[in-house]
Backbone bond lengths (Angstrom), bond angles and torsions (degrees), N, CA, C in turn:
res aa  C-N    CA-C-N  psi(-1)  N-CA   C-N-CA  omega(-1)  CA-C   N-CA-C  phi
1 M - - - 1.443 - - 1.488 111.70 -
2 D 1.355 118.11 137.95 1.391 121.82 -179.80 1.567 115.38 -83.25
3 W 1.354 113.65 -20.69 1.422 121.45 -179.49 1.557 109.75 -130.87
4 V 1.287 113.76 104.16 1.487 119.09 179.53 1.519 109.22 -100.78
5 Q 1.384 113.39 124.68 1.442 117.79 178.41 1.554 112.90 -121.90
6 E 1.325 115.47 9.53 1.453 116.67 179.00 1.497 109.02 -88.41
7 E 1.321 116.87 142.81 1.415 122.67 176.63 1.554 110.08 -69.66
8 G 1.345 115.51 143.75 1.436 120.27 179.66 1.561 111.45 137.60
9 K 1.314 113.54 -166.94 1.439 119.85 -176.85 1.535 112.50 -78.26
10 I 1.325 115.55 127.49 1.468 119.25 -173.09 1.535 110.27 -109.93
11 N 1.349 118.02 -18.82 1.456 120.43 169.87 1.521 106.85 -155.57
12 E 1.295 116.43 -174.72 1.505 124.16 -175.25 1.542 109.80 -51.99
13 N 1.336 117.28 -36.41 1.458 121.23 -170.06 1.534 114.88 -115.38
14 T 1.263 116.85 -3.25 1.498 119.12 -165.53 1.501 114.97 -128.70
15 Y 1.356 115.41 136.70 1.451 122.67 174.37 1.481 113.04 -116.56
16 L 1.293 119.71 137.57 1.481 123.92 173.12 1.510 103.38 -92.87
17 I 1.351 116.30 129.21 1.463 124.12 177.76 1.513 109.37 -117.52
18 D 1.277 121.95 120.29 1.453 125.20 177.37 1.536 108.22 -83.15
19 S 1.264 115.88 115.59 1.508 118.75 -179.06 1.555 112.05 -78.25
20 L 1.338 115.88 -11.64 1.487 121.28 -176.74 1.538 111.48 57.78
21 L 1.390 112.98 49.11 1.408 120.07 176.08 1.572 110.26 -54.47
22 F 1.298 116.93 142.27 1.468 120.74 -174.45 1.532 114.19 55.01
23 G 1.265 116.30 17.70 1.517 122.25 179.42 1.514 110.12 71.47
24 T 1.336 119.18 21.38 1.450 119.78 -177.69 1.526 107.80 -124.47
25 E 1.308 117.43 148.22 1.450 123.10 178.18 1.537 109.28 -73.53
26 K 1.346 112.29 152.74 1.440 122.37 172.58 1.549 115.05 58.99
27 S 1.350 112.66 39.86 1.479 120.74 176.91 1.504 113.26 -107.80
28 M 1.399 114.04 -34.57 1.447 120.77 -174.79 1.542 109.91 -144.59
29 S 1.303 115.66 121.01 1.493 121.18 173.95 1.545 111.66 -99.08
30 C 1.323 114.83 126.37 1.474 119.15 162.64 1.571 104.99 -106.43
31 F 1.326 116.51 156.25 1.442 121.36 -177.22 1.471 110.67 -129.31
32 L 1.377 117.37 138.29 1.446 121.98 174.94 1.478 108.57 -113.46
33 I 1.353 118.30 126.14 1.432 125.65 177.84 1.515 107.68 -106.68
34 V 1.312 117.16 122.89 1.462 122.05 -176.77 1.545 110.99 -107.44
35 G 1.307 118.23 108.51 1.400 123.40 171.91 1.531 112.86 -99.68
36 K 1.284 117.08 173.37 1.464 120.56 -176.94 1.484 111.08 -68.39
37 K 1.365 116.76 -32.29 1.473 119.27 -175.70 1.583 110.36 -105.64
38 K 1.317 117.59 -34.75 1.434 118.72 -178.59 1.528 110.89 -141.62
39 K 1.371 110.69 158.16 1.489 117.82 176.77 1.534 108.25 -118.96
40 V 1.286 116.01 141.20 1.489 121.05 -174.27 1.551 109.49 -123.96
41 L 1.275 117.73 124.70 1.496 124.19 171.07 1.502 108.74 -95.09
42 I 1.330 116.10 126.50 1.400 122.27 176.68 1.502 110.69 -101.79
43 D 1.318 119.15 112.29 1.431 130.80 -178.95 1.580 113.57 77.72
44 A 1.275 115.76 151.66 1.466 123.20 -173.19 1.498 112.43 -117.31
45 S 1.360 118.09 -7.98 1.443 122.31 -176.22 1.552 110.22 63.95
46 G 1.343 117.40 -160.44 1.453 120.81 -179.08 1.504 111.90 -81.92
47 K 1.335 117.87 178.79 1.405 122.32 -175.52 1.500 114.56 -61.03
48 N 1.343 117.95 -48.77 1.445 119.73 177.36 1.484 111.19 -70.36
49 E 1.282 119.09 -37.39 1.493 126.10 -179.67 1.516 109.99 -63.88
50 G 1.380 117.68 -34.02 1.425 118.87 -179.60 1.521 113.96 -64.00
51 R 1.342 117.00 -31.02 1.435 121.41 174.67 1.523 109.38 -65.46
52 R 1.297 115.65 -40.24 1.476 119.62 -178.50 1.520 111.49 -68.95
53 V 1.299 116.76 -41.85 1.478 120.98 174.80 1.454 112.85 -59.80
54 A 1.344 119.35 -46.68 1.430 123.61 178.99 1.524 111.59 -59.61
55 K 1.309 115.01 -42.08 1.457 120.58 -179.28 1.559 109.32 -63.52
56 K 1.286 115.64 -41.72 1.486 118.76 177.84 1.525 112.76 -61.80
57 L 1.381 115.27 -44.18 1.403 118.84 -177.01 1.525 110.87 -67.74
58 I 1.329 116.41 -39.35 1.471 118.82 176.84 1.511 112.40 -63.62
59 G 1.345 116.96 -36.88 1.459 121.70 176.76 1.445 111.95 -67.00
60 M 1.341 120.63 -28.71 1.432 125.22 -179.36 1.579 109.32 -86.12
61 D 1.299 117.26 -4.27 1.478 123.16 -173.70 1.515 109.82 56.53
62 L 1.361 115.83 45.79 1.457 120.43 -178.62 1.532 107.84 -134.67
63 K 1.288 117.92 64.11 1.454 121.90 178.90 1.517 109.66 -70.45
64 P 1.341 117.16 126.04 1.506 116.84 179.26 1.548 110.47 -75.61
65 D 1.345 112.18 153.17 1.470 119.77 172.55 1.479 112.66 -91.10
66 I 1.338 113.29 -25.90 1.492 120.24 -176.89 1.511 109.42 -133.52
67 L 1.387 116.79 142.89 1.431 120.75 171.54 1.522 106.28 -122.41
68 I 1.298 117.04 126.87 1.441 123.94 178.42 1.507 106.82 -116.27
69 T 1.339 115.77 123.72 1.467 121.11 173.40 1.522 107.99 -96.07
70 T 1.391 115.27 131.39 1.450 119.83 -179.06 1.488 112.99 -72.15
71 H 1.321 116.45 -21.77 1.526 121.47 170.43 1.501 108.26 -171.72
72 S 1.351 115.74 -179.27 1.470 120.28 -165.22 1.504 117.16 -97.82
73 H 1.340 119.15 5.72 1.423 122.02 173.89 1.614 110.31 -59.44
74 W 1.302 113.42 147.82 1.478 118.02 -171.85 1.538 116.43 -59.03
75 D 1.379 114.85 -27.86 1.470 118.47 -177.38 1.561 112.24 -80.38
76 H 1.384 115.10 -4.23 1.433 119.56 175.92 1.517 113.04 -113.87
77 S 1.369 114.74 -29.30 1.452 119.50 -176.54 1.561 114.63 -115.97
78 G 1.296 116.72 -12.48 1.498 118.80 -177.29 1.497 114.26 -60.86
79 G 1.387 115.60 -25.14 1.453 118.91 -173.48 1.540 112.13 -88.36
80 I 1.382 114.43 -0.79 1.472 115.03 -174.56 1.535 112.57 -58.50
81 S 1.329 115.03 -46.28 1.470 119.17 -178.15 1.503 110.82 -62.72
82 S 1.335 120.45 -35.34 1.431 123.77 178.48 1.492 112.02 -66.17
83 I 1.311 117.53 -37.64 1.427 126.40 -177.88 1.557 108.97 -73.34
84 I 1.336 116.04 -40.76 1.475 119.66 178.26 1.587 110.91 -62.11
85 K 1.302 115.79 -34.11 1.478 117.30 179.06 1.530 112.94 -71.07
86 K 1.349 116.56 -26.56 1.471 118.97 179.08 1.466 113.81 -93.07
87 I 1.339 117.29 -28.58 1.494 120.42 -174.97 1.519 108.71 -125.75
88 S 1.344 115.47 105.32 1.434 120.04 -173.39 1.520 111.41 -78.39
89 N 1.306 115.75 156.74 1.473 125.13 178.11 1.503 115.45 61.44
90 I 1.336 116.78 23.44 1.438 119.04 176.24 1.586 110.08 -84.30
91 E 1.295 115.59 133.68 1.420 121.77 178.26 1.569 109.94 -84.37
92 I 1.338 114.00 139.73 1.445 120.26 -177.75 1.569 106.65 -109.88
93 M 1.339 116.79 129.57 1.439 121.88 -178.48 1.551 107.29 -129.34
94 A 1.321 113.01 145.10 1.471 121.07 174.28 1.525 111.28 -158.49
95 H 1.313 116.83 163.11 1.477 117.46 177.90 1.459 109.31 -63.29
96 K 1.361 115.70 144.48 1.447 122.35 -175.00 1.546 113.00 -57.23
97 D 1.314 117.33 -26.77 1.453 120.33 -178.25 1.553 111.03 -81.89
98 G 1.367 116.27 -2.00 1.455 118.24 176.55 1.472 115.68 -105.09
99 L 1.328 119.11 1.65 1.438 122.77 -173.83 1.525 111.67 -67.07
100 E 1.317 117.88 -38.70 1.454 121.19 178.81 1.541 111.02 -64.21
101 A 1.306 115.52 -42.85 1.480 122.66 179.71 1.535 110.64 -64.83
102 L 1.303 119.14 -36.31 1.480 121.17 179.23 1.541 108.77 -73.00
103 A 1.339 116.65 -33.46 1.440 118.47 178.56 1.546 112.03 -75.01
104 N 1.315 118.77 -21.94 1.445 124.80 178.66 1.499 111.47 -129.50
105 P 1.317 116.77 63.44 1.458 119.87 -167.16 1.504 115.25 -70.62
106 N 1.344 116.99 -29.00 1.454 118.36 -179.17 1.543 113.86 -75.09
107 E 1.326 115.52 -27.71 1.421 121.53 174.68 1.574 108.80 -71.75
108 F 1.331 117.68 -44.89 1.464 123.08 -178.64 1.518 110.11 -65.27
109 N 1.287 117.03 -37.03 1.468 120.55 -177.38 1.545 117.58 -101.75
110 K 1.241 113.68 19.22 1.503 117.27 -177.09 1.562 111.30 -67.50
111 W 1.314 115.74 -12.84 1.452 121.08 -179.73 1.513 110.21 -74.45
112 F 1.328 122.13 -9.01 1.412 125.06 -172.78 1.555 109.86 -124.52
113 P 1.320 116.52 56.89 1.495 117.73 -167.75 1.521 114.44 -69.14
114 N 1.368 118.18 -24.86 1.460 120.83 178.24 1.481 116.50 -78.89
115 Y 1.302 118.95 -6.98 1.409 123.32 -169.98 1.536 114.27 -129.34
116 T 1.310 116.84 5.96 1.491 119.69 179.14 1.496 112.28 -120.03
117 L 1.367 114.24 146.37 1.392 123.43 168.43 1.517 109.09 -90.50
118 E 1.333 119.88 174.20 1.412 121.62 171.56 1.526 108.53 -65.00
119 L 1.326 117.53 113.08 1.448 122.01 -170.73 1.521 111.31 -88.62
120 D 1.325 118.35 147.22 1.404 119.80 -177.16 1.580 110.47 -93.18
121 P 1.248 118.97 140.61 1.479 121.86 176.77 1.454 109.49 -65.36
122 I 1.382 116.22 138.45 1.472 122.39 176.16 1.531 104.37 -120.46
123 T 1.365 114.82 118.29 1.442 117.73 -174.04 1.537 113.65 -122.11
124 D 1.281 116.55 -18.74 1.496 118.79 178.65 1.517 107.96 -94.36
125 V 1.360 112.22 81.09 1.474 122.39 -172.85 1.486 110.66 -125.72
126 I 1.322 117.67 132.15 1.476 125.27 176.79 1.481 107.83 -84.37
127 P 1.355 118.13 117.67 1.509 118.37 179.76 1.480 113.09 -73.28
128 L 1.320 113.28 144.44 1.467 122.81 176.61 1.516 110.40 -112.96
129 N 1.286 116.71 146.92 1.479 123.32 179.31 1.517 107.64 -123.80
130 D 1.321 114.83 157.95 1.482 121.97 171.68 1.500 109.95 -56.87
131 G 1.370 114.80 125.98 1.435 121.75 178.45 1.528 115.97 95.99
132 D 1.340 116.71 -6.91 1.462 121.09 179.85 1.485 108.94 -61.09
133 I 1.322 119.53 146.93 1.447 126.07 179.08 1.556 110.07 -123.18
134 L 1.355 118.15 126.48 1.473 122.32 178.99 1.541 105.12 -109.09
135 N 1.331 117.45 126.47 1.446 124.40 178.31 1.541 110.40 -96.93
136 L 1.334 115.22 116.42 1.490 118.73 -178.81 1.491 109.60 -100.48
137 G 1.313 121.37 10.90 1.471 127.23 -177.76 1.480 115.74 107.34
138 D 1.336 118.63 -67.68 1.464 122.38 176.34 1.524 113.34 -106.95
139 L 1.250 116.03 0.29 1.505 120.68 172.90 1.472 113.37 -147.90
140 E 1.358 115.00 162.86 1.466 121.33 -178.75 1.512 109.79 -123.98
141 L 1.308 112.49 145.43 1.511 118.41 175.39 1.502 106.63 -113.74
142 E 1.367 114.88 130.36 1.428 119.83 178.97 1.592 109.60 -112.42
143 I 1.322 114.89 135.73 1.465 121.53 -174.90 1.483 107.95 -95.15
144 F 1.336 114.51 132.76 1.479 123.70 172.96 1.500 109.79 -119.74
145 S 1.314 119.57 124.09 1.447 122.93 172.65 1.522 110.81 -76.44
146 T 1.350 115.79 120.67 1.515 119.65 -173.12 1.543 107.76 -132.70
147 P 1.356 119.21 63.38 1.495 120.94 -179.35 1.509 114.02 -64.45
148 G 1.268 115.17 172.56 1.477 123.89 -177.47 1.502 110.16 134.37
149 H 1.324 114.33 -63.60 1.462 120.14 173.96 1.556 108.76 -63.11
150 T 1.305 118.29 -50.95 1.439 124.87 166.50 1.544 105.52 -139.58
151 N 1.309 114.82 165.31 1.462 119.92 178.21 1.514 110.88 -66.08
152 C 1.359 120.27 -28.85 1.393 125.05 -172.54 1.583 112.64 -97.42
153 S 1.292 116.36 9.12 1.461 118.11 -177.62 1.512 113.20 -66.52
154 I 1.343 116.83 141.81 1.480 120.55 -178.94 1.472 109.96 -137.36
155 C 1.296 118.80 155.29 1.460 126.01 160.87 1.530 108.90 -111.56
156 I 1.379 112.99 151.65 1.450 119.82 -172.67 1.525 103.97 -128.96
157 L 1.375 115.31 121.26 1.453 118.59 178.83 1.542 109.82 -103.38
158 D 1.383 112.02 126.23 1.449 119.83 167.28 1.542 105.53 -84.33
159 R 1.342 113.51 105.86 1.555 117.36 -173.44 1.513 112.82 -66.14
160 K 1.357 114.87 -33.21 1.465 117.98 -179.49 1.494 113.21 -67.20
161 N 1.259 118.54 -49.85 1.495 122.71 -178.63 1.532 113.77 -91.28
162 K 1.385 115.16 -2.35 1.446 121.86 -178.61 1.558 111.64 51.13
163 T 1.379 112.53 45.53 1.442 121.66 -179.19 1.526 106.44 -111.03
164 L 1.352 116.32 127.67 1.459 121.02 -179.39 1.559 110.25 -108.07
165 F 1.326 113.88 125.46 1.503 118.89 176.73 1.429 106.75 -99.93
166 I 1.400 115.99 117.75 1.474 119.05 -170.20 1.522 114.40 -107.47
167 G 1.357 118.93 -1.18 1.464 119.19 -173.72 1.533 112.57 55.10
168 D 1.332 117.85 -119.41 1.445 124.72 174.25 1.513 111.78 -111.26
169 S 1.293 118.86 12.87 1.485 118.81 -170.59 1.464 113.58 -57.20
170 L 1.325 119.75 -36.01 1.482 121.80 -178.80 1.535 113.47 -102.89
171 G 1.291 119.56 -15.16 1.473 122.10 177.56 1.539 112.24 135.31
172 Y 1.297 113.51 -159.47 1.481 123.10 -169.88 1.526 111.12 -127.71
173 K 1.301 117.55 125.77 1.493 122.81 178.46 1.535 106.06 -90.70
174 I 1.238 121.18 96.68 1.459 126.06 -174.98 1.565 111.60 -80.01
175 S 1.297 114.54 -36.52 1.458 122.87 -178.98 1.538 108.44 -159.68
176 K 1.333 114.40 -178.40 1.477 117.85 -178.44 1.566 110.74 -58.77
177 N 1.301 115.11 -33.24 1.499 120.45 -173.25 1.535 112.96 -109.85
178 I 1.341 117.57 -2.52 1.472 117.44 -174.32 1.478 110.37 -123.68
179 F 1.370 114.97 122.92 1.452 122.52 -179.47 1.506 109.54 -134.62
180 F 1.312 118.83 110.04 1.446 123.24 -177.36 1.517 110.82 -85.72
181 G 1.417 117.40 142.86 1.398 119.53 170.14 1.530 110.21 -71.77
182 P 1.353 117.39 156.50 1.467 119.92 -175.75 1.491 115.89 -84.55
183 I 1.356 113.91 57.02 1.491 119.12 -176.41 1.549 108.55 -92.17
184 M 1.373 112.98 107.66 1.397 120.85 -174.82 1.546 110.71 -145.31
185 P 1.344 114.46 148.67 1.482 117.22 172.15 1.579 107.85 -74.13
186 P 1.352 123.71 168.12 1.505 119.58 -2.10 1.527 111.70 -101.53
187 E 1.357 120.41 10.90 1.443 121.42 -174.66 1.494 118.33 -129.94
188 F 1.350 116.57 21.19 1.438 120.43 -176.91 1.521 110.75 -61.66
189 S 1.424 113.22 134.04 1.460 120.47 178.72 1.545 107.85 -136.72
190 E 1.330 118.70 120.05 1.429 123.84 177.34 1.520 110.33 -61.71
191 K 1.353 114.72 -47.45 1.450 118.97 -179.61 1.491 113.58 -55.79
192 K 1.316 117.59 -46.92 1.470 120.84 179.90 1.522 111.69 -68.51
193 L 1.314 116.24 -35.67 1.432 120.11 179.44 1.507 112.86 -63.59
194 L 1.354 116.88 -43.90 1.451 120.17 -177.47 1.541 106.32 -68.89
195 Q 1.322 121.93 -33.88 1.498 120.11 173.93 1.502 109.87 -66.18
196 S 1.290 121.15 -36.17 1.446 122.66 -178.19 1.509 110.97 -70.59
197 F 1.333 117.84 -38.38 1.522 117.82 171.80 1.498 112.20 -53.50
198 E 1.305 119.62 -44.85 1.443 123.56 -178.99 1.533 109.84 -68.28
199 K 1.307 117.38 -37.89 1.447 121.89 -177.20 1.546 109.76 -64.73
200 V 1.359 117.40 -44.13 1.446 123.67 179.89 1.525 110.75 -60.48
201 K 1.379 112.85 -41.18 1.479 119.49 -175.63 1.594 106.91 -57.24
202 N 1.241 118.42 -32.08 1.475 122.68 -169.89 1.564 111.96 -94.25
203 I 1.337 116.75 0.68 1.450 122.28 174.83 1.541 109.19 -79.34
204 D 1.350 116.59 138.42 1.458 122.06 -179.81 1.516 110.92 -81.58
205 Y 1.316 118.75 81.25 1.431 122.71 179.00 1.504 111.43 -126.07
206 K 1.333 116.54 162.44 1.452 121.97 174.17 1.523 113.23 -117.29
207 N 1.304 117.56 -30.37 1.481 123.63 -175.66 1.583 108.55 -130.41
208 I 1.306 113.83 152.39 1.444 120.85 179.27 1.503 111.10 -125.52
209 C 1.294 116.33 135.54 1.418 123.03 172.09 1.549 109.43 -110.04
210 I 1.330 116.12 121.08 1.407 122.68 -167.91 1.606 107.70 -118.26
211 A 1.320 113.95 138.33 1.451 115.29 -171.37 1.523 113.34 -68.91
212 H 1.330 115.80 -32.12 1.453 118.37 -178.45 1.552 106.64 -130.77
213 F 1.341 126.41 79.26 1.439 121.12 8.00 1.497 106.84 -156.33
214 G 1.380 119.04 138.81 1.431 122.00 166.89 1.490 117.97 109.19
215 Y 1.377 113.29 -168.55 1.499 123.94 -172.62 1.490 106.74 -115.58
216 L 1.337 120.10 124.65 1.435 125.11 -178.00 1.502 108.33 -112.28
217 A 1.333 116.91 135.90 1.427 121.69 -177.04 1.588 107.30 -134.37
218 G 1.326 115.96 177.04 1.486 120.79 179.35 1.507 115.80 54.35
219 N 1.341 115.83 -145.22 1.450 118.42 -177.93 1.512 114.54 -67.22
220 L 1.342 116.48 -22.50 1.436 117.26 177.74 1.558 111.82 -65.19
221 A 1.348 114.36 -37.10 1.493 120.63 176.08 1.554 109.29 -74.00
222 K 1.294 114.08 -48.95 1.506 118.60 -176.90 1.478 111.76 -55.76
223 N 1.323 117.91 -45.22 1.491 121.64 -173.22 1.513 112.89 -89.85
224 L 1.374 119.17 2.73 1.457 118.62 -172.75 1.513 113.42 -60.94
225 P 1.329 120.91 -45.20 1.507 117.77 179.51 1.489 116.04 -50.10
226 D 1.427 114.49 -48.54 1.415 119.30 -178.84 1.554 110.79 -69.50
227 Y 1.325 117.20 -40.79 1.442 121.50 178.74 1.536 110.35 -61.93
228 A 1.357 115.83 -48.60 1.441 121.03 179.01 1.542 111.82 -56.52
229 K 1.291 115.81 -41.66 1.457 123.24 -178.29 1.563 106.45 -62.13
230 S 1.306 118.24 -50.51 1.484 120.55 -178.88 1.506 109.42 -61.68
231 K 1.300 118.80 -42.06 1.445 119.50 178.57 1.511 115.37 -67.43
232 Y 1.352 114.22 -32.82 1.483 116.79 174.02 1.528 111.06 -58.69
233 F 1.322 116.65 -45.54 1.469 117.23 178.81 1.513 113.69 -69.46
234 E 1.353 116.53 -33.92 1.419 119.39 177.56 1.535 112.55 -59.89
235 W 1.349 114.19 -48.40 1.476 119.27 -178.75 1.514 112.82 -72.84
236 K 1.310 114.01 -34.15 1.493 118.05 177.85 1.547 107.81 -61.52
237 N 1.272 118.41 -47.31 1.444 122.06 179.37 1.462 113.35 -64.24
238 F 1.371 117.55 -39.05 1.393 120.01 174.70 1.540 114.55 -56.12
239 F 1.317 112.01 -47.94 1.503 116.63 -179.77 1.525 112.16 -69.30
240 L 1.258 118.93 -37.73 1.458 122.49 179.85 1.548 109.39 -64.87
241 N 1.302 116.58 -43.33 1.492 120.21 -179.26 1.548 109.38 -67.16
242 K 1.300 118.93 -40.39 1.452 120.52 176.90 1.534 112.50 -64.75
243 W 1.379 114.55 -40.98 1.398 118.78 -178.79 1.554 111.28 -64.34
244 K 1.324 116.38 -39.86 1.467 119.15 178.63 1.506 111.43 -66.61
245 K 1.379 116.15 -32.34 1.426 119.35 179.01 1.537 112.19 -71.58
246 N 1.323 115.66 -39.27 1.457 120.90 -176.08 1.552 108.40 -165.19
247 P 1.342 119.26 98.72 1.467 122.20 179.75 1.508 112.79 -76.25
248 D 1.358 116.30 58.90 1.437 120.76 178.57 1.540 108.54 -124.18
249 S 1.344 115.81 131.58 1.470 120.14 -170.22 1.502 111.07 -62.92
250 N 1.320 118.76 -39.90 1.477 120.20 -179.75 1.545 110.60 -67.35
251 F 1.279 115.84 -40.07 1.485 118.63 178.07 1.517 109.81 -59.29
252 I 1.316 116.91 -49.67 1.491 120.17 -177.19 1.535 109.42 -66.85
253 K 1.324 119.97 -35.82 1.480 120.08 178.00 1.499 109.20 -63.46
254 N 1.325 117.37 -43.79 1.476 119.61 178.50 1.480 114.91 -64.48
255 E 1.342 114.00 -38.74 1.494 118.21 178.10 1.555 109.86 -66.21
256 L 1.293 117.69 -40.80 1.458 119.14 177.72 1.494 110.87 -68.78
257 G 1.273 120.52 -37.51 1.443 120.55 176.32 1.523 111.64 -62.23
258 N 1.317 117.01 -40.93 1.514 119.04 178.85 1.530 109.37 -66.27
259 E 1.332 117.60 -37.96 1.441 120.05 -179.49 1.514 112.79 -66.33
260 L 1.348 116.28 -36.84 1.425 121.88 176.51 1.504 111.82 -66.12
261 L 1.318 116.47 -38.00 1.425 120.85 179.10 1.548 109.99 -66.81
262 N 1.306 115.15 -39.93 1.461 120.89 176.44 1.523 112.89 -62.12
263 K 1.307 115.59 -27.08 1.426 121.79 179.30 1.539 113.46 -89.66
264 G 1.321 117.02 2.58 1.444 121.61 164.94 1.531 115.04 100.90
265 I 1.328 123.25 10.55 1.434 120.49 175.94 1.495 112.20 -92.26
266 S 1.301 118.30 159.55 1.419 122.61 -172.17 1.556 109.21 -67.07
267 S 1.340 114.22 158.83 1.425 119.42 -178.40 1.522 110.44 -66.44
268 E 1.312 118.50 -36.55 1.465 120.70 176.58 1.514 110.15 -62.01
269 K 1.284 119.27 -49.99 1.475 120.62 -178.57 1.565 111.13 -66.59
270 A 1.333 113.81 -37.65 1.501 117.76 179.39 1.521 108.04 -60.50
271 E 1.312 119.97 -40.43 1.446 123.19 -176.44 1.553 109.33 -64.52
272 I 1.357 115.39 -45.64 1.480 122.16 -175.95 1.554 108.57 -65.86
273 V 1.332 115.77 -48.62 1.470 122.36 -175.90 1.460 111.19 -64.51
274 S 1.322 116.16 -44.94 1.508 119.29 -176.49 1.544 108.58 -69.93
275 E 1.326 122.26 -34.49 1.421 124.55 177.04 1.513 108.61 -60.40
276 M 1.305 119.73 -46.51 1.453 123.49 -174.93 1.550 110.50 -75.73
277 F 1.288 114.03 -57.72 1.481 119.75 -170.28 1.478 117.39 -69.14
278 S 1.304 116.06 -33.16 1.477 119.35 177.08 1.545 112.11 -59.59
279 D 1.335 114.76 -41.86 1.453 121.10 179.35 1.528 110.29 -70.81
280 W 1.314 115.86 -49.46 1.457 121.03 -174.93 1.550 110.29 -64.97
281 I 1.305 117.65 -47.01 1.424 119.46 -177.95 1.571 114.90 -63.53
282 I 1.323 114.35 -39.69 1.458 119.76 174.00 1.492 112.22 -59.56
283 K 1.327 114.74 -44.49 1.465 118.88 178.33 1.523 112.42 -63.33
284 G 1.320 115.14 -40.43 1.467 121.77 176.86 1.506 112.67 -60.67
285 L 1.365 116.50 -44.39 1.431 121.29 -179.44 1.541 111.74 -66.73
286 K 1.377 115.10 -34.28 1.444 119.30 176.01 1.524 110.44 -65.29
287 I 1.320 115.10 -45.17 1.502 122.54 -177.74 1.551 107.07 -53.91
288 A 1.360 113.55 -43.80 1.512 121.43 -176.27 1.477 113.60 -80.86
289 N 1.352 116.79 0.68 1.471 121.18 -179.84 1.501 110.77 64.11
290 L 1.273 118.44 28.94 1.547 121.34 176.64 1.487 112.45 -89.24
291 I 1.331 116.56 -18.59 1.501 121.12 169.98 1.520 111.61 -135.52
């Protein structure tokens, strides 16, 4: 299968963990990489979900030594404090440009008031830089800075398995036929995003782990940077055209819902996705001065 969405072991060293974001399956993937010397958890999901992820890891007897957040949005970093409380002595790592956001998470995430709890500041964080290498014993993780979605967005390459963990750097796979560009406040930059698409294309990977949602292999993984780029422009133009027609949030939400229905997703999912993404994408486009 080119697109694996089931929780469990996806290769010799890696587990996909469904955080059940929003209480629904297949909304948010966290990943555990198990090396001979150290185990690394990639992303913490939201505050409530972090408790769930920690409980799963403890139940699997696979407590991570390190937690790396791919960027500072609440659904990736909000669960850090919950995990710290359950798993002692875990090291927290993030891109150096995300440290201020982690220390002031409510300010950074104020754009998402309907989906965030009161977030806990995270200050004891080891900064990561582009090109850093983490040795887990029998495998190495390489850090790639891939801004655009946020300034602190990173991809993480498992060199042994040639698996690339991209967080939200390229976007969101909502369904077989729907892939949204990563247009979000408060730091979205089209210029940086286009540079990151090209950077990811040149990484020596075979498989991709995407936060929303799952494990991509084969041509689906290989072609993702170009595909994601094309979908970014497709959805950007969709929103810009709707905005020019009627810059009203309810109008755009309804238009997006109808478009999602036309693309074959259920009415329930179309309602949820259009409610969230219409607001977030418009805010992201405004931040980037595109509307």
